[in-house]
FIDO-397981 format. One record per residue: chain; residue number from 1; z, x, y of N, C-alpha, C in turn. Coordinates in pm, whole numbers, plus 50000, padded with zeros to 5 digits. Each point is the difference from the previous one (the first is absolute). Layout:
<atoms>
+--------+-----+-------+-------+-------+-------+-------+-------+-------+-------+-------+
: cadena : num :  n_zz :  n_xx :  n_yy : ca_zz : ca_xx : ca_yy :  c_zz :  c_xx :  c_yy :
+--------+-----+-------+-------+-------+-------+-------+-------+-------+-------+-------+
:      A : NUM :     Z :     X :     Y :     Z :     X :     Y :     Z :     X :     Y :
...
+--------+-----+-------+-------+-------+-------+-------+-------+-------+-------+-------+
</atoms>
This chain:
<atoms>
+--------+-----+-------+-------+-------+-------+-------+-------+-------+-------+-------+
: cadena : num :  n_zz :  n_xx :  n_yy : ca_zz : ca_xx : ca_yy :  c_zz :  c_xx :  c_yy :
+--------+-----+-------+-------+-------+-------+-------+-------+-------+-------+-------+
:      A :   1 : 70804 : 59508 : 50515 : 49923 : 50114 : 49897 : 50157 : 50093 : 49967 :
:      A :   2 : 49992 : 50059 : 49936 : 50090 : 50069 : 49967 : 50007 : 50154 : 50048 :
:      A :   3 : 50099 : 50064 : 50037 : 49999 : 50168 : 49971 : 49968 : 50039 : 49871 :
:      A :   4 : 49883 : 50111 : 50034 : 49972 : 50085 : 49914 : 49855 : 49978 : 49944 :
:      A :   5 : 49940 : 49844 : 50023 : 49839 : 50031 : 49928 : 49921 : 50126 : 50090 :
:      A :   6 : 49942 : 49999 : 49878 : 49919 : 50177 : 49984 : 49842 : 49952 : 50081 :
:      A :   7 : 49986 : 50110 : 50054 : 49803 : 50021 : 50054 : 49950 : 50024 : 49958 :
:      A :   8 : 49928 : 49970 : 49900 : 49864 : 50035 : 49897 : 49932 : 50057 : 50085 :
:      A :   9 : 49889 : 50046 : 49921 : 49901 : 50073 : 50106 : 49829 : 50020 : 49931 :
:      A :  10 : 49924 : 49959 : 50048 : 49992 : 50040 : 50129 : 50047 : 49878 : 50081 :
:      A :  11 : 50057 : 50019 : 50122 : 50008 : 49872 : 50083 : 49973 : 50019 : 50168 :
:      A :  12 : 50037 : 49890 : 50058 : 49973 : 49981 : 50125 : 50088 : 49976 : 50041 :
:      A :  13 : 50052 : 50028 : 50079 : 50163 : 50045 : 50118 : 49964 : 49953 : 50132 :
:      A :  14 : 50012 : 49858 : 50052 : 50002 : 49935 : 50121 : 50111 : 49975 : 50064 :
:      A :  15 : 49969 : 50131 : 50096 : 50120 : 50006 : 50145 : 49970 : 49919 : 50105 :
:      A :  16 : 50060 : 49855 : 50025 : 49982 : 49911 : 50059 : 50010 : 50055 : 50206 :
:      A :  17 : 50099 : 50140 : 50023 : 50027 : 50078 : 50077 : 50051 : 49840 : 50098 :
:      A :  18 : 50001 : 49999 : 50134 : 50054 : 49919 : 50089 : 49891 : 49899 : 50104 :
:      A :  19 : 49895 : 49993 : 49919 : 49860 : 49955 : 50043 : 50103 : 49826 : 49980 :
:      A :  20 : 49922 : 49932 : 50131 : 50029 : 49878 : 50069 : 49947 : 49895 : 49890 :
:      A :  21 : 49889 : 50075 : 49901 : 49942 : 49907 : 49855 : 50108 : 50000 : 49895 :
:      A :  22 : 50117 : 50074 : 50025 : 50060 : 50004 : 49887 : 50141 : 49944 : 50008 :
:      A :  23 : 50055 : 49961 : 50114 : 50109 : 49921 : 50047 : 50016 : 49910 : 49952 :
:      A :  24 : 50101 : 49935 : 49971 : 50090 : 49904 : 49982 : 49908 : 49938 : 49858 :
:      A :  25 : 49903 : 49846 : 50014 : 49970 : 49962 : 49887 : 49908 : 50056 : 49967 :
:      A :  26 : 49878 : 50075 : 50094 : 49893 : 50039 : 49955 : 50030 : 50099 : 49921 :
:      A :  27 : 50128 : 50112 : 50027 : 50019 : 50087 : 49886 : 50013 : 49926 : 49875 :
:      A :  28 : 50105 : 49891 : 50018 : 50021 : 49960 : 49812 : 49843 : 49950 : 49963 :
:      A :  29 : 49926 : 49968 : 50085 : 49867 : 49964 : 49953 : 49940 : 50094 : 49889 :
:      A :  30 : 50026 : 50167 : 50115 : 49908 : 50064 : 49947 : 50034 : 50079 : 49887 :
:      A :  31 : 50182 : 49964 : 49965 : 50013 : 50053 : 49886 : 49984 : 49957 : 49887 :
:      A :  32 : 50018 : 49855 : 49992 : 49930 : 49893 : 49891 : 49858 : 49993 : 50019 :
:      A :  33 : 49920 : 50067 : 50072 : 49873 : 50056 : 49982 : 50029 : 50092 : 49913 :
:      A :  34 : 50046 : 50122 : 49979 : 50043 : 50099 : 49926 : 49981 : 49969 : 49868 :
:      A :  35 : 50129 : 49900 : 49974 : 50047 : 49959 : 49888 : 49879 : 49923 : 49872 :
:      A :  36 : 49920 : 49900 : 50145 : 49895 : 49953 : 49965 : 49882 : 50103 : 49939 :
:      A :  37 : 49964 : 50065 : 50039 : 49903 : 50078 : 50006 : 50012 : 50122 : 49841 :
:      A :  38 : 50128 : 50043 : 50042 : 50062 : 50086 : 49875 : 49995 : 49919 : 49840 :
:      A :  39 : 50025 : 49869 : 50000 : 50013 : 49940 : 49931 : 49840 : 49969 : 49915 :
:      A :  40 : 49927 : 49951 : 50095 : 49865 : 49921 : 49955 : 49904 : 50164 : 49966 :
:      A :  41 : 50043 : 50107 : 50056 : 49887 : 50116 : 49989 : 50101 : 50069 : 49882 :
:      A :  42 : 50106 : 49973 : 49953 : 50067 : 50110 : 49914 : 50041 : 50132 : 50050 :
:      A :  43 : 50002 : 50030 : 50150 : 50047 : 50089 : 50070 : 50075 : 50012 : 50065 :
:      A :  44 : 50059 : 50146 : 49994 : 50155 : 50025 : 50022 : 49996 : 49979 : 50194 :
:      A :  45 : 50033 : 49965 : 50047 : 50013 : 49961 : 50143 : 50191 : 50005 : 50089 :
:      A :  46 : 50004 : 50082 : 50084 : 50162 : 49991 : 50045 : 49972 : 49973 : 50158 :
:      A :  47 : 50083 : 49953 : 50057 : 49992 : 49962 : 50135 : 50141 : 50082 : 50099 :
:      A :  48 : 49959 : 50026 : 50098 : 50132 : 50044 : 50086 : 50017 : 49915 : 50112 :
:      A :  49 : 50091 : 49888 : 50002 : 50009 : 49949 : 50072 : 50074 : 50016 : 50127 :
:      A :  50 : 49951 : 49979 : 50124 : 50120 : 50016 : 50114 : 50143 : 49994 : 49937 :
:      A :  51 : 50123 : 50094 : 50099 : 50060 : 50010 : 49935 : 50139 : 49872 : 50020 :
:      A :  52 : 49941 : 49888 : 50074 : 50123 : 49911 : 50034 : 49923 : 49857 : 49877 :
:      A :  53 : 49866 : 50062 : 49954 : 49968 : 49941 : 49916 : 50038 : 49990 : 49860 :
:      A :  54 : 50038 : 50105 : 49983 : 49981 : 50080 : 49853 : 50082 : 49935 : 49869 :
:      A :  55 : 50117 : 49913 : 50051 : 50119 : 49963 : 49886 : 49947 : 49859 : 49973 :
:      A :  56 : 49935 : 49928 : 50099 : 49905 : 49854 : 49972 : 49900 : 50042 : 49884 :
:      A :  57 : 49941 : 50080 : 50026 : 49883 : 50057 : 49956 : 49971 : 50010 : 49884 :
:      A :  58 : 50146 : 50083 : 49973 : 50039 : 50101 : 49897 : 50015 : 49866 : 49863 :
:      A :  59 : 50058 : 49911 : 50058 : 50061 : 49905 : 49927 : 49916 : 49889 : 49975 :
:      A :  60 : 49850 : 49974 : 50051 : 49914 : 49924 : 49959 : 49902 : 50042 : 49959 :
:      A :  61 : 49945 : 50125 : 49993 : 49888 : 50050 : 49880 : 50029 : 50088 : 49898 :
:      A :  62 : 49926 : 49962 : 49903 : 50004 : 50109 : 49914 : 49904 : 50118 : 49980 :
:      A :  63 : 50022 : 50066 : 50111 : 49888 : 50099 : 50021 : 50098 : 50096 : 50021 :
:      A :  64 : 50021 : 50115 : 50036 : 50072 : 50116 : 50031 : 49992 : 50020 : 50176 :
:      A :  65 : 50121 : 50053 : 50026 : 50001 : 49938 : 50165 : 50114 : 50112 : 50043 :
:      A :  66 : 49915 : 50086 : 50117 : 50061 : 50111 : 49978 : 50083 : 49988 : 50211 :
:      A :  67 : 50058 : 50081 : 50042 : 50065 : 49970 : 50121 : 49887 : 50110 : 50071 :
:      A :  68 : 49980 : 49974 : 50087 : 49900 : 50079 : 50090 : 50083 : 50184 : 50061 :
:      A :  69 : 50138 : 49934 : 49972 : 50046 : 50142 : 50053 : 50206 : 49986 : 49990 :
:      A :  70 : 50028 : 50120 : 49968 : 50155 : 49976 : 50012 : 50063 : 50147 : 50044 :
:      A :  71 : 50078 : 50004 : 50064 : 50070 : 50110 : 50051 : 50103 : 50074 : 49893 :
:      A :  72 : 50028 : 50135 : 50047 : 50071 : 50080 : 49908 : 50148 : 50024 : 50041 :
:      A :  73 : 50034 : 49875 : 50007 : 50148 : 49967 : 49994 : 50115 : 49963 : 49917 :
:      A :  74 : 50115 : 50032 : 49976 : 50058 : 49896 : 49911 : 50077 : 49896 : 50058 :
:      A :  75 : 50002 : 49879 : 49924 : 50098 : 49822 : 50057 : 50121 : 50132 : 50126 :
:      A :  76 : 50012 : 49892 : 50121 : 50094 : 50040 : 50070 : 49949 : 49966 : 50107 :
:      A :  77 : 50034 : 50055 : 50131 : 49980 : 49995 : 50139 : 49893 : 50032 : 50024 :
:      A :  78 : 49868 : 49926 : 49995 : 49927 : 50105 : 50048 : 49865 : 49840 : 50019 :
:      A :  79 : 50074 : 49951 : 50115 : 49889 : 49862 : 50066 : 49862 : 50000 : 50004 :
:      A :  80 : 49923 : 49908 : 49972 : 49877 : 50018 : 50001 : 49879 : 50065 : 49892 :
:      A :  81 : 50117 : 50073 : 49939 : 49916 : 50116 : 49840 : 49987 : 49832 : 49883 :
:      A :  82 : 49934 : 50055 : 49897 : 49996 : 49943 : 49913 : 50016 : 50113 : 49896 :
:      A :  83 : 50056 : 49963 : 49885 : 50075 : 50086 : 49897 : 49921 : 49971 : 49867 :
:      A :  84 : 50013 : 50065 : 49952 : 49924 : 50004 : 49860 : 50072 : 49897 : 49951 :
:      A :  85 : 50111 : 50008 : 49961 : 50101 : 49855 : 49919 : 49949 : 49829 : 50096 :
:      A :  86 : 49971 : 50031 : 50106 : 49961 : 49853 : 50080 : 49811 : 50019 : 49943 :
:      A :  87 : 49920 : 50089 : 49958 : 49901 : 49981 : 49967 : 49966 : 49942 : 49846 :
:      A :  88 : 50128 : 50039 : 49918 : 50044 : 49980 : 49834 : 50033 : 49864 : 50034 :
:      A :  89 : 50129 : 49954 : 50064 : 50015 : 49868 : 50018 : 49894 : 49921 : 49983 :
:      A :  90 : 49887 : 49968 : 50142 : 49925 : 49964 : 50024 : 49925 : 49975 : 49859 :
:      A :  91 : 50000 : 50067 : 49917 : 49889 : 49970 : 49883 : 49886 : 50099 : 50003 :
:      A :  92 : 49990 : 50079 : 50052 : 49890 : 50122 : 50027 : 50025 : 50067 : 49881 :
:      A :  93 : 49842 : 49979 : 49929 : 49959 : 50152 : 49912 : 50055 : 50125 : 50086 :
:      A :  94 : 49976 : 49996 : 50113 : 49975 : 50149 : 50062 : 49996 : 49967 : 50159 :
:      A :  95 : 49942 : 50147 : 49981 : 49979 : 50003 : 50183 : 49858 : 50130 : 50054 :
:      A :  96 : 49910 : 49978 : 50124 : 49953 : 50084 : 50017 : 50113 : 50125 : 50066 :
:      A :  97 : 49907 : 50116 : 50011 : 50138 : 50090 : 50066 : 49893 : 50093 : 50097 :
:      A :  98 : 50001 : 50036 : 50106 : 50019 : 50076 : 50113 : 49748 : 49951 : 50008 :
:      A :  99 : 50012 : 49862 : 50031 : 49891 : 49994 : 50026 : 49959 : 50034 : 50129 :
:      A : 100 : 49855 : 50052 : 50024 : 49995 : 50072 : 50125 : 50047 : 49923 : 50150 :
:      A : 101 : 50010 : 49867 : 49992 : 50030 : 49912 : 50112 : 50178 : 50039 : 50037 :
:      A : 102 : 50051 : 50020 : 49877 : 50159 : 50026 : 49975 : 50019 : 50160 : 49929 :
:      A : 103 : 49959 : 50114 : 50072 : 50037 : 50106 : 49937 : 50175 : 50028 : 49984 :
:      A : 104 : 49974 : 50055 : 49869 : 50137 : 50067 : 50032 : 50031 : 50142 : 49970 :
:      A : 105 : 50110 : 50063 : 49982 : 50041 : 50120 : 49966 : 50016 : 50017 : 49893 :
:      A : 106 : 49956 : 50199 : 49910 : 49960 : 50000 : 49895 : 50205 : 49965 : 49936 :
:      A : 107 : 50090 : 50024 : 50036 : 50121 : 49937 : 49968 : 50001 : 49848 : 49985 :
:      A : 108 : 49947 : 49926 : 50068 : 50031 : 49861 : 49986 : 49959 : 49953 : 49894 :
:      A : 109 : 49841 : 50095 : 49983 : 49889 : 49934 : 49899 : 50138 : 50031 : 49873 :
:      A : 110 : 50015 : 50118 : 49953 : 50054 : 50070 : 49909 : 50143 : 49898 : 49984 :
:      A : 111 : 50065 : 49954 : 50092 : 50108 : 49887 : 49996 : 49976 : 49863 : 49925 :
:      A : 112 : 49883 : 49959 : 50075 : 49979 : 49885 : 49977 : 49923 : 49990 : 49835 :
:      A : 113 : 49932 : 50151 : 49931 : 49952 : 49973 : 49883 : 50076 : 50010 : 49920 :
:      A : 114 : 50095 : 50095 : 50020 : 50172 : 49966 : 49865 : 50059 : 49879 : 50032 :
:      A : 115 : 50002 : 49970 : 50104 : 50135 : 49880 : 49992 : 49888 : 49858 : 49931 :
:      A : 116 : 49870 : 50000 : 50009 : 49912 : 49890 : 49973 : 50007 : 50017 : 49850 :
:      A : 117 : 50012 : 50107 : 49966 : 49936 : 50031 : 49874 : 50167 : 49970 : 49924 :
:      A : 118 : 50112 : 49990 : 50039 : 50170 : 49983 : 49940 : 49962 : 49867 : 50056 :
:      A : 119 : 49916 : 49925 : 50029 : 50018 : 49881 : 49998 : 49876 : 49903 : 49947 :
:      A : 120 : 49950 : 50069 : 49934 : 49914 : 49930 : 49919 : 49840 : 49948 : 50062 :
:      A : 121 : 49987 : 50045 : 50148 : 49923 : 50022 : 50110 : 49888 : 50078 : 49986 :
:      A : 122 : 49854 : 49942 : 50003 : 49915 : 50068 : 49962 : 49967 : 50099 : 50188 :
:      A : 123 : 49935 : 50119 : 50023 : 49962 : 50017 : 50139 : 49871 : 50034 : 49979 :
:      A : 124 : 49921 : 49953 : 50072 : 49853 : 50055 : 50063 : 50037 : 50045 : 50124 :
:      A : 125 : 49957 : 50131 : 50010 : 50019 : 50077 : 50086 : 49814 : 50047 : 50098 :
:      A : 126 : 50041 : 49951 : 50088 : 49873 : 50037 : 50094 : 49975 : 50111 : 50050 :
:      A : 127 : 49911 : 50107 : 49975 : 49941 : 50157 : 50075 : 49919 : 49990 : 50027 :
:      A : 128 : 49924 : 50088 : 50116 : 49909 : 49985 : 50053 : 49885 : 50126 : 49947 :
:      A : 129 : 50058 : 50065 : 49954 : 49922 : 50121 : 49963 : 50012 : 50077 : 49834 :
:      A : 130 : 49880 : 50042 : 49945 : 50082 : 50085 : 49902 : 50061 : 50062 : 49925 :
:      A : 131 : 50101 : 50091 : 50147 : 50085 : 50094 : 50021 : 50130 : 49915 : 49928 :
:      A : 132 : 50017 : 49908 : 50135 : 50117 : 49943 : 50020 : 49959 : 49874 : 49818 :
:      A : 133 : 49969 : 49980 : 49948 : 49968 : 49904 : 49913 : 50127 : 50118 : 49877 :
:      A : 134 : 49901 : 50075 : 50000 : 50070 : 50100 : 49888 : 50121 : 50049 : 49999 :
:      A : 135 : 50064 : 50008 : 50146 : 50126 : 50036 : 50066 : 50106 : 49872 : 49907 :
:      A : 136 : 49939 : 49869 : 50070 : 50058 : 49909 : 49983 : 50031 : 49926 : 49819 :
:      A : 137 : 49891 : 50074 : 49923 : 50003 : 50002 : 49842 : 50098 : 50074 : 49974 :
:      A : 138 : 50049 : 50131 : 50062 : 50098 : 50070 : 49936 : 50135 : 49863 : 49996 :
:      A : 139 : 50024 : 49911 : 50107 : 50122 : 49954 : 49990 : 50030 : 49892 : 49919 :
:      A : 140 : 49894 : 49948 : 49900 : 49976 : 49928 : 49899 : 49991 : 49826 : 50018 :
:      A : 141 : 49909 : 49944 : 50106 : 49984 : 49901 : 50043 : 49969 : 49916 : 49872 :
:      A : 142 : 49998 : 49828 : 49974 : 49937 : 49982 : 49931 : 49820 : 49995 : 50014 :
:      A : 143 : 49958 : 49961 : 50138 : 49832 : 50068 : 50076 : 50049 : 50012 : 50096 :
:      A : 144 : 49855 : 50129 : 50032 : 49934 : 50041 : 50103 : 49903 : 49850 : 50053 :
:      A : 145 : 49982 : 50016 : 50135 : 49889 : 49954 : 50079 : 49967 : 50071 : 50145 :
:      A : 146 : 49851 : 50068 : 49918 : 49919 : 50068 : 50106 : 49923 : 49938 : 50099 :
:      A : 147 : 50057 : 50036 : 50159 : 49909 : 49906 : 50121 : 49987 : 50067 : 50081 :
:      A : 148 : 49872 : 50024 : 49988 : 49955 : 50090 : 50135 : 50034 : 49949 : 50125 :
:      A : 149 : 50076 : 49964 : 50086 : 50010 : 49933 : 50130 : 49903 : 49933 : 50122 :
:      A : 150 : 49921 : 50134 : 49961 : 49837 : 49989 : 50069 : 49927 : 49836 : 49964 :
:      A : 151 : 50031 : 49976 : 49831 : 49897 : 49898 : 49931 : 50110 : 49907 : 50016 :
:      A : 152 : 50110 : 49969 : 50057 : 50093 : 49874 : 49996 : 49951 : 49911 : 50064 :
:      A : 153 : 49995 : 49837 : 49940 : 49886 : 49919 : 50097 : 49901 : 50015 : 50044 :
:      A : 154 : 49884 : 50104 : 49923 : 49928 : 50049 : 50072 : 49876 : 49912 : 49927 :
:      A : 155 : 49995 : 49940 : 49893 : 49910 : 49952 : 49906 : 49941 : 50075 : 49952 :
:      A : 156 : 49997 : 50129 : 50020 : 49910 : 50114 : 49908 : 50100 : 50019 : 49908 :
:      A : 157 : 49966 : 49970 : 49859 : 50096 : 50068 : 49914 : 50013 : 50140 : 49963 :
:      A : 158 : 50097 : 50034 : 49953 : 50059 : 50140 : 49981 : 49927 : 50092 : 49892 :
:      A : 159 : 49994 : 49881 : 49889 : 49923 : 50023 : 49861 : 49865 : 50076 : 50070 :
:      A : 160 : 49934 : 49937 : 50078 : 49878 : 50020 : 50070 : 49976 : 50052 : 50091 :
:      A : 161 : 50078 : 50044 : 50051 : 50008 : 50079 : 50151 : 50003 : 50145 : 49992 :
:      A : 162 : 50140 : 50017 : 49875 : 50071 : 50082 : 49990 : 50043 : 50034 : 49837 :
:      A : 163 : 49931 : 49992 : 49915 : 50009 : 50025 : 49869 : 50086 : 50123 : 49905 :
:      A : 164 : 49963 : 50072 : 50092 : 50063 : 50140 : 49948 : 50152 : 49986 : 50010 :
:      A : 165 : 50058 : 49937 : 50130 : 50134 : 49989 : 49976 : 50024 : 49900 : 49920 :
:      A : 166 : 49956 : 49917 : 49967 : 50064 : 49926 : 49883 : 49989 : 50075 : 49850 :
:      A : 167 : 49881 : 50010 : 49982 : 50014 : 50113 : 49890 : 50072 : 50122 : 49960 :
:      A : 168 : 50034 : 50100 : 50143 : 50087 : 50072 : 49973 : 50149 : 49955 : 50003 :
:      A : 169 : 50015 : 49923 : 50102 : 50122 : 49954 : 49999 : 50077 : 49948 : 49847 :
:      A : 170 : 49890 : 49911 : 49936 : 50085 : 49977 : 49870 : 49968 : 50123 : 49908 :
:      A : 171 : 49922 : 50123 : 50036 : 49997 : 50126 : 49874 : 50154 : 50046 : 50036 :
:      A : 172 : 50004 : 50004 : 50116 : 50137 : 50064 : 50050 : 50102 : 49952 : 49944 :
:      A : 173 : 50046 : 49882 : 50037 : 50124 : 49925 : 50007 : 50012 : 50034 : 49839 :
:      A : 174 : 49893 : 49937 : 49909 : 50032 : 50017 : 49823 : 50020 : 50103 : 49990 :
:      A : 175 : 49975 : 50137 : 50100 : 50002 : 50139 : 49931 : 50193 : 50021 : 50002 :
:      A : 176 : 50020 : 49942 : 50103 : 50152 : 49991 : 50025 : 50092 : 49910 : 49895 :
:      A : 177 : 49939 : 49853 : 49980 : 50066 : 49911 : 49966 : 49924 : 49917 : 49913 :
:      A : 178 : 49988 : 49997 : 49878 : 49876 : 49931 : 49963 : 50020 : 49889 : 49988 :
:      A : 179 : 50129 : 49909 : 49987 : 49994 : 49879 : 50001 : 50034 : 49945 : 50139 :
:      A : 180 : 49965 : 50082 : 50138 : 50044 : 49887 : 50102 : 49850 : 49977 : 50014 :
:      A : 181 : 49997 : 49855 : 50036 : 49876 : 49930 : 50070 : 49924 : 49996 : 50120 :
:      A : 182 : 49846 : 50007 : 50017 : 49990 : 50033 : 50123 : 49910 : 49908 : 50034 :
:      A : 183 : 50042 : 49986 : 50107 : 49910 : 49848 : 50042 : 49905 : 50090 : 50124 :
:      A : 184 : 49883 : 49924 : 50106 : 49962 : 50047 : 50084 : 49995 : 49876 : 50121 :
:      A : 185 : 49962 : 50011 : 50122 : 50006 : 49898 : 50095 : 49918 : 50038 : 50092 :
:      A : 186 : 49982 : 49907 : 50123 : 49936 : 50024 : 50090 : 49839 : 49962 : 49995 :
:      A : 187 : 49967 : 49889 : 50090 : 49897 : 49932 : 49979 : 49920 : 49924 : 49934 :
:      A : 188 : 50124 : 49971 : 49886 : 49912 : 49978 : 49881 : 49961 : 49838 : 50039 :
:      A : 189 : 49903 : 49942 : 49969 : 49985 : 49854 : 50008 : 49940 : 49967 : 49918 :
:      A : 190 : 49919 : 50055 : 49868 : 49926 : 49902 : 49917 : 50053 : 50097 : 49863 :
:      A : 191 : 49920 : 49907 : 49907 : 49990 : 50030 : 49859 : 49889 : 50128 : 49943 :
:      A : 192 : 49959 : 49999 : 50074 : 49901 : 50148 : 49981 : 50097 : 50159 : 50058 :
:      A : 193 : 50109 : 49950 : 50138 : 50049 : 50100 : 50039 : 50133 : 50021 : 49865 :
:      A : 194 : 50077 : 49892 : 49952 : 50082 : 50023 : 49901 : 49961 : 50073 : 49877 :
:      A : 195 : 49819 : 49949 : 49984 : 49970 : 50042 : 49845 : 49978 : 50155 : 50059 :
:      A : 196 : 49952 : 50078 : 50054 : 50026 : 50126 : 50063 : 50081 : 50082 : 50014 :
:      A : 197 : 50093 : 49947 : 50061 : 50196 : 50034 : 49970 : 50019 : 50018 : 49815 :
:      A : 198 : 49981 : 49934 : 49975 : 49994 : 49985 : 49837 : 49937 : 50115 : 49957 :
:      A : 199 : 49898 : 50016 : 50006 : 49933 : 50077 : 49947 : 50028 : 50131 : 50014 :
:      A : 200 : 50052 : 50020 : 50154 : 50052 : 50159 : 50047 : 50153 : 50028 : 49894 :
:      A : 201 : 50005 : 49896 : 49938 : 50123 : 50042 : 49928 : 50136 : 49930 : 50076 :
:      A : 202 : 49955 : 49906 : 50069 : 50158 : 49953 : 50097 : 50042 : 49863 : 49868 :
:      A : 203 : 50103 : 49959 : 50039 : 50129 : 49940 : 49900 : 49952 : 49815 : 50108 :
:      A : 204 : 49928 : 50029 : 50105 : 49942 : 49876 : 50054 : 50061 : 50045 : 50180 :
:      A : 205 : 50009 : 49878 : 50056 : 50016 : 50033 : 50128 : 50087 : 49908 : 50105 :
:      A : 206 : 50033 : 50069 : 50077 : 50054 : 49907 : 50134 : 49931 : 49971 : 50071 :
:      A : 207 : 50047 : 49864 : 50090 : 49888 : 49944 : 50096 : 50070 : 49906 : 50060 :
:      A : 208 : 49941 : 49960 : 50122 : 50066 : 49909 : 50107 : 49924 : 49891 : 50033 :
:      A : 209 : 49936 : 50053 : 50126 : 49920 : 49978 : 50098 : 49877 : 49892 : 49908 :
:      A : 210 : 49915 : 50090 : 49883 : 49891 : 49921 : 49953 : 50032 : 49891 : 49950 :
:      A : 211 : 50114 : 49951 : 49972 : 50034 : 49880 : 49925 : 50094 : 49881 : 50122 :
:      A : 212 : 50101 : 50080 : 50062 : 50072 : 49903 : 50068 : 49922 : 49967 : 50155 :
:      A : 213 : 49914 : 50072 : 50027 : 49902 : 49941 : 50127 : 49874 : 49908 : 49946 :
:      A : 214 : 49926 : 50059 : 49894 : 49907 : 49903 : 49922 : 49976 : 49869 : 50064 :
:      A : 215 : 49899 : 49937 : 50038 : 49987 : 49877 : 49983 : 50029 : 49874 : 49895 :
:      A : 216 : 50001 : 50081 : 49869 : 50033 : 49927 : 49897 : 50086 : 50126 : 49911 :
:      A : 217 : 50089 : 49961 : 50029 : 50115 : 50089 : 49893 : 49976 : 50040 : 49869 :
:      A : 218 : 50019 : 49888 : 49938 : 49955 : 49961 : 49863 : 49880 : 50061 : 49932 :
:      A : 219 : 49869 : 49960 : 50089 : 49876 : 50037 : 49965 : 50011 : 50172 : 49996 :
:      A : 220 : 50051 : 50053 : 50134 : 49974 : 50178 : 50001 : 50113 : 50027 : 49889 :
:      A : 221 : 50103 : 49960 : 49941 : 50099 : 50034 : 49900 : 49922 : 50015 : 49868 :
:      A : 222 : 49885 : 49892 : 49951 : 49952 : 49982 : 49904 : 49890 : 50111 : 50042 :
:      A : 223 : 49920 : 50010 : 50087 : 49915 : 50108 : 49982 : 50078 : 50153 : 49994 :
:      A : 224 : 50116 : 49997 : 49998 : 50036 : 50142 : 50016 : 50075 : 50002 : 49837 :
:      A : 225 : 50054 : 49925 : 49947 : 50007 : 49992 : 49871 : 49947 : 50001 : 49897 :
:      A : 226 : 49861 : 50008 : 50050 : 49894 : 50037 : 49934 : 49949 : 50135 : 49942 :
:      A : 227 : 50061 : 50071 : 50098 : 49995 : 50139 : 50010 : 50125 : 50078 : 49898 :
:      A : 228 : 50098 : 49935 : 49962 : 50052 : 50041 : 49889 : 49993 : 50061 : 49838 :
+--------+-----+-------+-------+-------+-------+-------+-------+-------+-------+-------+
</atoms>
């Protein structure tokens, strides 16, 4: 896949995390499932592969691929770190930033958003509440994904359990930067959950276990896509 592929909205962004179900061959199969469902349903779907699989998967599928993380460093003596340049070279369209499982300082978030923009990489910055979402919007990321930590992996969708955080995050972010895309996540597992998010003003959803850990990932993704 070529760098620069855009992510249309409404969209589903699948973060495969580091689940055993997304390692190696099964991770590759998940990416191909995302590609197939996107094609069959005319849906906008992106995947965030495990870091070591990013380049392989990005070169093998015709959907946007996002890195799960990058570090706020310039190329050089930073053993074990991930530079934005390497993310771009891997063929990614962008990256997740500040996931609840990989929190960053605001200065690092600022650096990553700015550097990514200069490299034509999209940033999806994860936030945990309305106030943080509003503050991050000032930094001009491509997108913000609000995810209450207590609902992540719970199977209880944020769009139903806490609709106010979705609706008010959209309002506050758009007030700061009308062009900023707003996703929501945490507990999203069905097309009805996605539909509820869209009705609240979200531009799509960020999810993980609802597909990765499903007995039939393609069936789960097909159901989710009905909500777009």
